[in-house]
Phi, psi and omega in degrees: 000137173267139180265123183250007192311305193291333179282321181300318186293326190288327183256009181290150176228158169294140174205183173233131170269126180245126175236135172250120184245144177254128174236167185244138180264187190291343178261013176080020177267136185287136168240121182272131180230125189256130170248139182234132184236127175287135186224161165232117178201157179301126170232120187230162178295150174285151185282155177304321175301322171293322180299321184281320185285338185272352169061047175097353183297323180240153180250170174297335181275352173287161184229156172257128176238135178255131182213142172279327178281136178295132170253157177242150179306129176102344176301145169250143177247122175253134184207125181051043176077002176249159180238140172232146179248130180299127181249328184203153183239136175245108188281115172254006190296344179284335184250331191220166179268032176208172173232155177260141177231142168258126189238128181272142174285138181277129181296145178260357181266147173075000000 
């Protein structure tokens, strides 16, 4: 396995990981609880090849996020005033000490 910690650290930026977890109260009602955790990780534009091959699924405003911490589909990443939701995981665990995630920009309209 290749260790990329020093490279990831070099290109990391501050952001906030937002997770929404659902729990149930004593009468069976769902309660959503949001937790925010400050993070530092690389957040980069997605590459042009992915934009072309996915046929409109991803936009230039979407991001590629590299993380040693496991992220889950639906997690939100807040960075520079914008939010992106984790849409897809690319598993690199067999080769490296991180995973790549594709995150779609969350619309600020409506």
